C-alpha positions in Angstrom: 6.7 0.1 -16.1 9.3 2.9 -15.5 9.4 4.5 -12.0 11.7 7.3 -11.3 11.6 10.5 -9.3 12.8 13.9 -10.4 15.6 14.0 -7.8 17.6 11.2 -9.4 21.6 10.9 -9.1 22.9 9.8 -12.5 25.9 7.7 -12.8 27.9 7.3 -16.1 29.5 4.0 -16.8 30.9 1.8 -19.5 29.8 -1.9 -19.8 30.2 -4.9 -22.3 26.9 -6.4 -23.1 25.8 -8.9 -25.8 24.5 -7.0 -28.7 21.8 -9.5 -29.7 20.5 -9.4 -26.2 20.6 -5.5 -26.3 18.6 -5.5 -29.5 16.0 -7.9 -28.3 15.6 -5.9 -25.1 15.2 -2.7 -27.1 12.5 -4.3 -29.2 10.5 -5.5 -26.2 11.0 -2.2 -24.5 10.0 -0.3 -27.7 12.9 2.2 -27.0 16.1 2.9 -28.9 17.7 5.1 -26.1 20.0 2.8 -24.3 20.1 4.9 -21.1 16.3 4.7 -20.9 16.4 1.0 -21.8 18.9 0.4 -18.8 16.6 2.6 -16.4 13.5 0.4 -17.7 15.5 -2.9 -17.2 16.8 -2.0 -13.9 13.4 -0.8 -12.5 11.8 -4.0 -13.6 14.5 -6.2 -12.1 14.2 -4.4 -8.7 10.4 -4.6 -8.8 10.5 -8.4 -9.6 12.8 -8.9 -6.6 10.6 -6.8 -4.5 7.5 -9.2 -5.5 9.7 -12.1 -4.8 10.5 -10.8 -1.2 6.8 -10.5 -0.6 6.1 -13.9 -1.6 8.9 -15.3 0.8 6.5 -14.2 3.6 3.9 -16.7 2.6 3.1 -18.8 5.4 5.0 -16.6 8.0 2.3 -14.1 8.7 -0.5 -15.3 10.8 -3.8 -13.4 11.2 -6.2 -13.6 14.2 -9.1 -15.8 14.0 -11.7 -12.8 13.8 -9.8 -11.0 11.0 -12.1 -10.3 8.1 -10.3 -8.6 5.1 -13.7 -8.4 3.2 -15.1 -6.3 6.0 -11.9 -4.1 6.2 -11.9 -3.5 2.4 -15.7 -2.3 2.7 -14.4 0.4 5.1 -11.7 1.5 2.7 -14.3 2.7 0.1 
């Protein structure tokens, strides 16, 4: 999944990267444009860490005894 807004600042850079790793990433992403590949990879990396940060909250959030998430969801429809 690639998430990007239209108002994106672009930075040009030069990096050294393992060619075999790059080829494998291109295969999985189904792209050959290296700029697009790096946008996809960076986006997925950031999203994975955001999810991890959410899982770090497990056991740290406590709900009131009368909290009923099923009832709350009914009201959203």
